[in-house]
Structures are given as structure tokens and as C-alpha cells.
C-alpha positions as CSV (number, residue, x, y, z in Angstrom):
1,M,0.0,0.0,0.0
2,R,2.8,2.4,0.9
3,V,4.7,2.0,-2.3
4,D,1.6,2.3,-4.5
5,W,0.3,5.4,-2.7
6,N,3.7,7.1,-2.8
7,E,3.7,6.6,-6.5
8,R,0.2,8.0,-6.9
9,A,1.2,11.0,-4.7
10,R,4.2,11.7,-6.9
11,D,2.2,11.5,-10.1
12,N,-0.9,13.6,-9.1
13,A,-1.7,13.6,-5.4
14,F,-4.8,15.8,-5.8
15,H,-6.4,13.5,-8.4
16,Y,-5.8,10.2,-6.5
17,I,-7.1,11.7,-3.3
18,C,-10.3,13.0,-5.0
19,S,-10.5,11.3,-8.4
20,E,-13.5,13.2,-9.8
21,R,-11.0,15.6,-11.4
22,K,-7.5,15.5,-12.8
23,D,-7.0,19.3,-13.1
24,W,-7.3,20.4,-9.5
25,D,-5.4,23.5,-8.4
26,P,-4.7,24.1,-4.7
27,A,-7.5,26.6,-4.3
28,S,-10.2,24.4,-5.8
29,F,-8.8,21.3,-4.2
30,F,-9.0,22.6,-0.6
31,D,-12.3,24.4,-1.3
32,S,-13.7,20.9,-2.2
33,G,-12.5,19.7,1.3
34,E,-14.4,22.6,2.9
35,D,-17.5,21.7,0.8
36,D,-17.3,18.1,2.0
37,Y,-17.0,19.2,5.6
38,A,-20.1,21.3,5.2
39,R,-22.0,18.6,3.3
40,L,-20.8,15.4,5.0
41,V,-19.4,16.1,8.4
42,S,-21.2,19.1,9.9
43,P,-24.7,17.5,9.6
44,L,-23.5,14.3,11.4
45,L,-21.9,16.3,14.2
46,V,-25.2,18.2,14.7
47,K,-27.2,15.0,14.7
48,L,-24.8,13.6,17.4
49,N,-24.9,16.8,19.4
50,F,-21.1,17.2,19.1
51,T,-19.4,20.6,19.4
52,T,-15.9,21.1,18.1
53,E,-14.5,24.1,20.0
54,G,-11.5,23.1,22.0
55,K,-11.8,19.4,21.1
56,S,-9.2,17.1,19.5
57,M,-9.7,14.8,16.5
58,L,-7.9,12.2,14.3
59,E,-8.2,11.9,10.6
60,V,-7.3,8.4,9.3
61,G,-6.0,8.7,5.8
62,C,-5.4,12.4,5.5
63,G,-3.6,12.5,2.2
64,V,-2.2,16.0,1.7
65,G,-4.8,17.6,4.0
66,R,-7.8,18.2,1.7
67,V,-10.3,18.0,4.6
68,T,-7.7,18.2,7.4
69,R,-7.4,22.0,7.2
70,S,-11.2,22.3,7.5
71,F,-11.0,20.3,10.8
72,A,-8.1,22.5,11.9
73,R,-10.2,25.6,11.5
74,R,-12.7,24.2,14.0
75,F,-10.9,21.9,16.4
76,G,-8.3,22.8,19.0
77,A,-5.9,20.0,18.0
78,V,-5.8,17.8,14.9
79,T,-3.8,14.6,14.3
80,A,-3.6,13.6,10.7
81,L,-2.3,10.1,9.8
82,D,-1.4,8.6,6.4
83,I,0.5,5.6,5.1
84,S,2.3,7.6,2.4
85,E,5.5,9.6,3.3
86,E,5.0,11.4,-0.1
87,M,1.5,12.5,0.8
88,L,2.6,13.7,4.2
89,G,5.6,15.6,2.8
90,Q,3.2,17.5,0.4
91,A,0.7,18.0,3.3
92,R,3.3,19.7,5.5
93,Q,4.3,22.0,2.6
94,L,0.8,22.9,1.6
95,N,-0.4,23.5,5.2
96,G,2.8,24.9,6.6
97,D,0.9,28.0,8.0
98,I,-1.5,25.9,10.1
99,H,0.0,25.1,13.5
100,N,-2.5,22.9,15.2
101,I,-2.0,19.8,13.0
102,V,0.3,16.9,13.9
103,W,1.2,14.7,10.9
104,I,1.8,11.0,11.6
105,H,3.2,8.3,9.3
106,G,1.0,5.3,9.7
107,D,2.1,1.6,9.4
108,G,-0.8,0.5,7.2
109,M,-2.2,-1.9,9.8
110,S,-3.1,0.2,12.9
111,L,-3.2,3.6,14.5
112,K,0.1,3.0,16.3
113,G,1.4,6.2,17.7
114,V,-2.0,7.5,18.7
115,P,-2.6,6.9,22.4
116,S,-5.8,5.2,23.6
117,E,-8.7,7.4,24.6
118,S,-6.8,10.5,23.4
119,V,-9.2,12.2,20.9
120,D,-12.8,13.3,20.8
121,L,-13.5,12.5,17.2
122,V,-12.2,10.0,14.6
123,F,-12.9,10.6,11.0
124,S,-12.1,8.8,7.7
125,Y,-13.3,9.4,4.2
126,L,-12.3,7.8,0.9
127,V,-9.8,5.6,2.7
128,L,-11.2,2.3,3.9
129,Q,-12.5,1.7,0.4
130,H,-8.9,1.3,-0.8
131,V,-7.7,-1.1,1.9
132,P,-7.2,-4.5,0.1
133,N,-7.9,-6.8,3.1
134,K,-11.1,-7.0,5.0
135,A,-9.4,-8.1,8.3
136,V,-7.1,-5.0,8.1
137,A,-10.1,-2.7,7.4
138,L,-12.1,-4.1,10.3
139,G,-8.9,-3.8,12.4
140,Y,-8.9,-0.1,11.7
141,V,-12.5,0.2,12.9
142,A,-11.4,-1.4,16.2
143,E,-8.4,1.0,16.4
144,M,-10.7,4.0,15.8
145,L,-12.7,3.1,18.8
146,R,-9.5,2.4,20.9
147,V,-8.2,6.0,20.4
148,L,-11.6,7.6,21.2
149,R,-12.3,9.1,24.6
150,P,-15.4,7.8,26.4
151,A,-18.5,9.2,24.7
152,G,-16.4,10.4,21.7
153,V,-17.6,10.3,18.2
154,Y,-16.6,8.1,15.2
155,C,-17.5,8.9,11.6
156,F,-16.1,6.9,8.7
157,Q,-17.0,5.9,5.1
158,F,-16.4,2.5,3.5
159,N,-17.4,0.6,0.4
160,G,-20.6,-1.3,1.3
161,A,-21.5,-2.3,-2.3
162,A,-21.7,-6.1,-2.6
163,N,-22.4,-6.1,-6.3
164,P,-19.9,-5.0,-9.0
165,S,-20.7,-1.7,-10.7
166,M,-19.0,-2.7,-14.1
167,N,-20.3,-4.9,-16.8
168,W,-18.6,-8.2,-17.5
169,K,-16.2,-6.8,-20.1
170,G,-15.1,-4.1,-17.7
171,R,-14.6,-6.6,-14.9
172,L,-12.6,-8.9,-17.2
173,I,-10.3,-6.2,-18.3
174,W,-9.8,-4.7,-14.8
175,N,-9.3,-8.1,-13.3
176,L,-6.4,-8.7,-15.6
177,I,-4.9,-5.3,-15.0
178,D,-5.4,-5.6,-11.2
179,R,-3.6,-9.0,-11.2
180,L,-0.6,-7.5,-13.0
181,A,-0.6,-4.5,-10.8
182,D,-0.6,-6.6,-7.6
183,S,2.7,-8.3,-8.7
184,P,5.9,-7.6,-6.7
185,Q,7.3,-4.2,-7.1
186,D,9.7,-3.6,-10.0
187,S,8.6,-6.8,-11.7
188,W,7.9,-6.9,-15.4
189,M,4.3,-7.9,-14.7
190,K,3.7,-4.8,-12.6
191,G,5.1,-2.7,-15.4
192,G,2.8,-4.6,-17.8
193,A,-0.2,-3.4,-15.9
194,K,0.6,0.2,-16.7
195,R,1.5,-0.6,-20.3
196,L,-1.8,-2.6,-20.9
197,A,-3.8,0.1,-19.2
198,A,-2.2,2.8,-21.4
199,I,-3.0,0.8,-24.5
200,L,-6.6,0.6,-23.5
201,G,-6.8,4.3,-22.5
202,L,-7.1,3.4,-18.8
203,D,-5.2,4.6,-15.7
204,G,-2.6,2.1,-14.6
205,L,-2.2,3.8,-11.2
206,A,-5.9,3.3,-10.5
207,A,-5.3,-0.5,-10.5
208,G,-4.6,-3.2,-8.1
209,H,-6.1,-4.0,-4.7
210,T,-4.5,-1.0,-3.1
211,W,-6.9,1.0,-5.2
212,R,-9.9,-1.3,-5.7
213,G,-10.0,-2.4,-2.1
214,A,-12.3,-4.9,-0.3
215,A,-16.0,-4.3,-0.1
216,L,-17.2,-4.6,3.5
217,D,-20.5,-6.0,4.8
218,P,-22.2,-3.3,7.0
219,G,-23.1,-6.1,9.4
220,D,-19.5,-6.8,9.9
221,I,-18.8,-3.1,10.5
222,V,-21.6,-2.9,13.1
223,E,-20.2,-6.0,14.9
224,A,-16.7,-4.5,14.9
225,V,-18.0,-1.2,16.4
226,R,-20.0,-3.0,19.1
227,R,-17.2,-5.3,20.0
228,S,-14.8,-2.4,20.3
229,G,-17.0,-0.4,22.7
230,G,-19.1,1.7,20.3
231,L,-22.8,2.3,20.9
232,E,-25.2,1.2,18.2
233,P,-24.1,3.0,15.1
234,Y,-26.0,4.8,12.4
235,I,-25.5,3.3,8.9
236,T,-26.4,5.3,5.8
237,G,-25.9,4.6,2.1
238,R,-26.2,0.8,2.4
239,A,-25.2,-1.2,-0.6
240,T,-23.3,1.7,-2.1
241,S,-19.6,2.6,-2.4
242,R,-20.3,5.5,-0.1
243,T,-21.6,3.8,3.0
244,W,-21.2,5.7,6.2
245,C,-21.0,4.6,9.8
246,Y,-21.1,7.0,12.7
247,G,-22.0,7.2,16.4
248,H,-20.7,7.5,19.9
249,K,-18.3,5.4,22.0
250,E,-19.6,4.1,25.2
251,G,-19.0,5.9,28.5
252,V,-19.1,9.4,30.0
253,E,-16.2,11.7,30.1
């Protein structure tokens, strides 16, 4: 995951973080993060009766800080974690004038480095959908609950679509490209994925299971939340690639 996301970051970090466009400039890119905060985050926090002033939060999979700086405007302290050193390097440069963000290099398996019960909110968007292994993704859910303070809030998105969105031809082509892309680094097969994708007019960096991650059953997500100390979660967008899970951790601060 680290190698592939470093390569994507070097090629076009803005696009691979938010792939709806390839021609982002910094202003429009960060404006889109503010739009997503207003559209996706703020209504959930209102519903959960959560106020941000003076609070601390963790963003899992921060990229170069597209939404992170929106959190920094509202929270007292922000911890931003990513698996890619290249993403984090760009994040520090692009957000160098913001002084309440701590950038952390993640290990791709856990939230190591973030103390237990240390933050009031954990957030993740457009991240778990790229994790190639279901067990690792569910492990992240447990980790999110671990680092939350009692009565803290979790809010994360995952791919809950059980059925493929492509027709059989698309699945056949991408299955071949993905298999090549998942080959060992620097192998001729991995290079072949990029060459084949280019011949077909496709994006070779948007290939492999570090891009097209595992779909997750909302029932498994709910069970992971309960098992890790979360109260009964809200689930929205079931059976879509933009399924959301949010709620409170047990306890009273």
C-alpha cells in the first residue's frame, strides 16, 4: 500500500485523493474539502450533538490535507495520519501555515502512535474503500474506537457495495490489469499493468487491490463497532460505495 500510494502521490496527489477531477489546483482542491466538511461532516456532528470548540480529533488517511485543514479551523488539535510519506511531505508544505496539526506516518495496519482514549472525534473518508484486506479494514475500525475518549464520536465511510458496478467486459479487463498491478514491485508484470492500461486508454495507477479495495459488509462493520466499545451505530448509504458509519463510543467523560 505504501509503495503504491507514494507513486500516486508523486504522479498527481490531488487526483488520486479525489479522483473526480485531474485538473485540481490548490484553491479548488482545498475548497472541495471545505465543501465536503459542510456537506458530509457538519450535519452528522449536529445529529450527534457534538461541538468542536477546544476538542481534539484524528483523521485516518489524511492525504495532503484536503479535509484536514477544515478540521483545523474548527478543532483545537488535529492529528492527521497517512501511510504515504510522499503524501505527508506534500501535506506539510501545503499546510505549513497551520500550527494545530500533527502529521503522523501510519504503518498501514493500525493507529500505532495515537494513544488510547486521546481524541474526541475520529474521521475517515475515501480511505477504507482502498484497503485491500477485510481483516485490516475491520482492524482499523477497532483502532478508531480504541483511540476515542469515552463518549467520543466516530465517523467513517467504506465501500458497502456487494455487487460490481461494471459490466462483465469491464470486470474482465480490470481483473487482468489488477492481477498484474498486484505483482511484486519492479517486476515486469507490474510494469505490464501500466502498459496494458495505457494501450486501453485506462489509468494504470488506478489499478490493483490497493486502489480497488475490499468491499465490506455493513453487518461486519456494526459488529466490529459493538465489539470495540461503540454504541449502536447509524449506517447510511447501504449497498453503495459511499456507505457511512457514525455514532458514539460508550461511557461518560
